[in-house]
N, C-alpha and C positions, 0 to 999 in steps of 0.2 A: 400402783395408781390405776384403778379400774373405774373410769367415769362411765363407760358403757359396757354392757355385758359382752364378754368374749367367750365363745364356746370352749368348754373344757374338752380336752382331747382324750378319748378313752384308749387310744392306741399309742401310749407313750412309752418311751424307753425307760427302763428301770435304772439306767446308768448315765443319766444326763450330767450328773456331777457327783463326786464322791463325798456326799454328806452322809454322816452316820444315821442309822435308824435310831432316832432320838426321842420317841414318845416316852413320857415319864413312866408309863405302865409297862413298857417292854424293854427298856434299856437299864440293866442293873448298874452300870457305871454312873448313871444320872439319878437313879431312884433315891439315893440318900440325900439329894438336894431338895426334896419335896417333903414338907411336913405332913403329918396326918391331917391337919386342917386343910392344907392345900389339896391333898388327895380327895378329901371329902367334898370340897367345893367343886373340884373337877367333875366328880360323879354327879353332883347336883346340876351343874351346867349342862353336862352331856344329856341328862334326862330331859331338861327343858328344851334343849336343841332338838332332840328326837321328836318331841311333841309339837314343835313349832316350825321346823324347817324340813324340806324334802331330803331324802337320803343323799342325793347328789351333792347338795350344799353341805351336808354334814361331813361327807367325805373330803370336800375341799377344805373345810375348817380343820379337819384333823391333819391334813397335809400342811396347812399353814402353821399349825401348832408345832408339828415336827420340824419344819424348816426354821421356824423362829427359834426353837430350842437349839438346833444345830448351829445356826449362825451366831446366836448369843454365846454358846459354849466356845465356838471358834474364836470369837473376838473378846472373850473374857468379860462378858456382860452377865447380869443376873439372869440365870436360866429360868428360875421359877417365875419371875416377872414376865419374861418373854413367853413362856408357856401359857400363862394366864391371859395375857393380851391376845396371843394368837388364837386361843380357844374361844374368846369372847368377841373377836373383832366383828363378827357378822350377826350379833344378836338382833339387830333391828333390820336386817336385810330384807325381810319379807313383810315389814310393816307397810300398810297402804299409804299412799301419798298424804291423805288427809290426816292420818295419825302422826306421820312424821312432822307435818307442818304444825299440828296442834301441840305436840310436845315441844317443838322448837320455840313456838310462841310462848308457851307456859314458862320455859326456862330462860326466855329473853335472849335467845341466840340471835346474833346479827346475821341477816340473810343477804346474800348477793342475788341480783335478779336471776342469775342462772339457777340458784337454788329454788326460786319460785317456779321457774319453768320446769325444772327437773328435780322434784323433791327427793328422789331416790338418792341424790348425792348427800342428803342429810343423814343417811343411815349410819355413817361412822360416828358423827357427833351424838346422835340419838342413842346409838349403841353404848356409848360411854355412860349416858344417863341410866340406861337399863342396867348396866353392870353395877352402877352405884346403888340404884334403888331396889333392884330385884335380888342382887347377890351380895350386897354390902361391901363392894370394893371401894376402898378409900385411898389406895396408893395412887397419887397423882401421876407418877411415871407410867403406871399401867393404864390409867384412864387416858392419858395423852396418847399413848401408843394405839389405843382403840380409836380415839378421835382422828388421828392423823393417818390412818392406814389407807384411805382412799385418795385424798388430795395431797397428802403430805403437809408439811408446814415449813416455812423458811428457817425457823429456829428449832426444829425438832431435834431431840437428842438421839444418841446412838441406838437406844432401845426402840424408839419409834422408827428409826431407819430400818432396823432388823425386821420389824413386823410389816412395815410398808413393803420391803423387798420380798419377804416371805409370801405375802398375799399376791404380789405380781408375778413371782417367779416359781412358785411351787410347781411340781411336775405336771399337774393336771392342766396347766396353761399351754402345754405343747412341748415340742422338742426341736424347734427350729435352731438354725445356727446362731441367730441373734440371741435367743433365750439361753442357749448353752454358754455363749460368751458372757451374758449378764450374770448368770448363776456363778460362773467361775470368778468373775470380777467381784461379786459380792463377798467373796472370801478374802479378797486382797485389800479393797478400799471401799468402805461403805459410802463415802461422799460421792465418789466417782460413779459407783454403781447406782446411786439414787438418781443423779442427773441423767445418766444414760438410760435408765429405766423410764424416767419421765419422757425423754425424747422418743423412746420406743413406743410408748402409749400415745403421745401426742401425734406421731405419724399415723397411727391407727385411727385416731379420732378425726384428724384432718381428712384422711381418705374416705371416711364414712360420713363426712359433712356434719359432724356432731358439734354441739356447743362445747366450749372449753372453759372450765372454771378459772377465774383469775388466780386463785390460790395455787392451782396446779402449775401455772406459769411462774408464779413467785417462788414456789418450791424449786423448780428446775433451775431458775436463775441463781438462787441463793447457793445451791449445792454446786453448780458449775463454778461460781466464784470461789467457793470454799476449796474445791478440788484444785483450782488453778493456783491457789496460794500454797498448796502442798508440793513436796518434791514429786517429780515425775514417777508414775508407776512403771515398774519394770514389766513390760508386756510379756516377756519370756516366762514370768512367774504364773501366768494364767492362760497363755495361749494353747497349752497342751489340751485343755478341755474344749477349745474352740476349733481345733484343727479338723 
């Protein structure tokens, strides 16, 4: 959940958490899960991204793709869908505000006053439109994961949780103790990882005196309640990465 830009840390540890190197082009154990059509689409998207986004953002996107694949694989979710959503999550990241508002209006998106003040928050929902129109994506689970990667959604499914977490926790976000804890937790319990990641971002936004979108609060509350209905997580199962 990145409502405000947070600097990516160039001096990050390569061992923040033991997720596998899971890019579909480099991991032979995962390559068989991607069809020729999916590989061709990936190449098409990468070319578009290279033409429309700066190199630093492309590097972030590839880290998100890798983390989404790894988390999906770990939790038994559709790896190809996670890869596709991770790769396309920031398609509209650098659209100017007037273009984001124009597309949102054309599509009949319901806007909160915070969206009007900070149209950048629309890049997730508009990005799903670009994925559909520019690249022919029709899978609603993938499109929802793109839509939900910034603010989350109270009813988002596990695949959306994976992409939401991958965007917030990929190694370029830094290597603090809090982030190490959240990365390890994301392998244990997606719901708990979501609400704690929301809390982490909300603390940042409050400290910076930023507006907070109501959907971000709704996501946090929904996943906190969901986590409380589950059995307690055994902290010993993930504290090793937080020590």
